[in-house]
C-alpha positions, 0 to 999 in steps of 0.5 A: 500500500502506498504511504503518504502521497507516493502512489508508486510501487517498488515492484517494477524495479528489475532484478539484479540478474536482469541488470547484470546481463543488460548489454550496456552494463556488460559493455562497460564492465571492463573485465570486472568479476561478476561478484563485484558487479553484483555488489554495485548493482545491488547498491544502485537498486537499493538506492532506486528502491528508496527513491521510489518509496520515499521520493514518489518517483516511478521505477525506471530501468533506464535510470538504473542501468545508467547509474550502474554504468556510471558506477561500473565505469568509475571502477573500470577506468582510472580517474587519474588519466593524463590531461593537457594543461592549457590553463597557463598555470604551471604549478596547478594544484588541482592538476597535480602540480609539477609533472616530473621529467621523463627520467624521473618517471622512468625511475619511479616506474622501474622501482615500483615494479621491482625489488630494490635495496631500499634499506640495505647496503649491497656491499655488506648486506647490512641494514641502512642506506634509505637516505644515503643517496638523496643526502649526498645529492642534496649535500652537493646541491645545497651544502647541507650536512644531512637530509631527510625526505617525507611525504609532503612539506606539511608533514616535514613541518609537523615532524621538525616541530614535534622533534624540537619539543621537549617536556620543558620546552614547548613554545615556538616563536613565530612572526605574526606576519608568518602565521599564515594559511598554506593552502587547503585550510592548513594553517601554521597555528593549527599545525603548531597545536597538532605538533604539541607546540604553543604558539608565541607570536611576535611583531606585527602584521607588517614589521617584525624585528630581531628584538621582538624575537629576543624578548619572546624567548624564554626557558620554555622556548623550543624553536624559532619558526620562519615561514615563507609567505609563498602564496601572497606578498606584503608590500610597502612599510614592511620588515622581516627578520631573516633566518640568518639574523636569528641563528646567533640568537638561537645558537646562544639559547640552544634552540633551532631556527626552522626555515619553512621555504615551501617552494624548494627552489634550487634555481635563482628565479630572478634570471627569468624575470620573476621575483626572487624566491628563497633558495634552499642553498641560501637558507643553508648558507645562512645557517638555518638549523632545519630547512623544509620545502616541497618536492613538487613545486619549483624543485620540479619533482614528485610530491615530497617533504624535503628536510635539510640542515645540520646533522644533529637536528636532522638525526633528531627528526629521523629518530622521532616516532612520527618520522616513520608515519610520514616517510616517503616510499621508494618511488618518491625517493627514486623520482626525487633522486633523478630530478636532483641529478638534472640539476647536477648535470645542468640540464634542468632547463630542458629536462625538468618540465616546470623549468622548461615551461618557465624558460620558454620565451613568449615568441616561440609560444606565439609561433606555435600558436600561429601554426596551430591556428592555421591548421585549426582554421583549415579544419573549420575551427575559428580560433584566434591568437592572443597575448596571454599571461601565465602564472607559476601557481602552486604557492610559489612566486606569488603574483609572478606573471610570465608573458605568453600566447594562447589560442582563443575562441570567443563566445560569438565564434563558438555560436557561429558553430552552433556551440557555447563556450561551456559546451566546448570546454566540457567536451575538451575536458571529457575528450581524449586526451582531455584538455583543461582550458580556462574560460574568462571574459566570454573567451576560451583560452588555451595557453601554450606555455603549459602545453608541451610542444610534443602535445600540439598535435593532440591539442589540435585533435582535441579542439577540432573534435570538440568543435565537431561534437 
């Protein structure tokens, strides 16, 4: 009997067996074992039964089949398929930040599919060696005494804070200007609390002096934390105390200066017309006890948290129980090692995608755009070429812009083809290969700074195909 205003019965819902043998479901199953298909179908049918009983809708086989097909497809097809980034944002967090070099990707694939001497010295067969290779590479590139790699920079920051604390020393001194949110709602005060530390903020939003730190240090002080404001800049009447100025003060009190640099730059960004981004080697040279950074930003490697500095302090971090919970796996270590070797060989501007994109001149991008425009117009796609502005993104070099060029399709041109920009953008995102454009000011932009030249043919196919849909 129907309840309330619901006049429909769940009796019209097809059986699990009927849906299992539906041709559309079998077509998307992709070899998934029947037992798992049945589980998916039952979940969808249960949801349909609830909708019929409580929502007043009629049973609908087509709706059930469609929902099952979508659920099965999401299991059968990888979600993390490669896309072409045509947004002009080099370190696009939503697109996985830094793509690694071919050598780094090859190294990661090789170790993932094999046994490797991760924690064994081959000569002696003794346990050890997990950080030996990376430590040697970082020592050569930055001058650090020791290195430790964990799974991301937030973990590195948590680890160094936890390792610095003692039962009698729990206060961490931070400039008020540096108690920032570092993305994804992760805030420095929250990270301090989670590590067990007590935040002692000093100075003001725009100016913090050495004397502010001196007055704040007490017998309960465990560390001084410096945090690079990597996703915004404060300009004008400002003053910040650099890590190097704080080192003598910290040494005298037996506490570390922790310098969280964020972007992990090993290259001077000013050589590319960008604002200066603090370099790992600069912080080490300034005497910072511990330096933290990300592996997948300006360093251009896989996601990792890089921890460099003085041997005694790095060893203390490595010995902390939290270190095992956040340590990096073998694929990360292999990819990061190959990335660092590009710098050692002086080939980072051509081998590491992030630096390859940054170093590309705007005129070569314009020439590529012109060539693609001619091909696309011959195919009936009414695109234009316009100057564009690329950004670094990913919490690195905030506000920095690089002149670029883009293929553009405005709303009026799309309408002449019987399409809207939203439809074209969606077709690009769902096409093969997927292309991620940006849409702004009634125009679709495909910025070639973030498109590899070897992907130009794929971009042509994707755009001509989207306009033909």
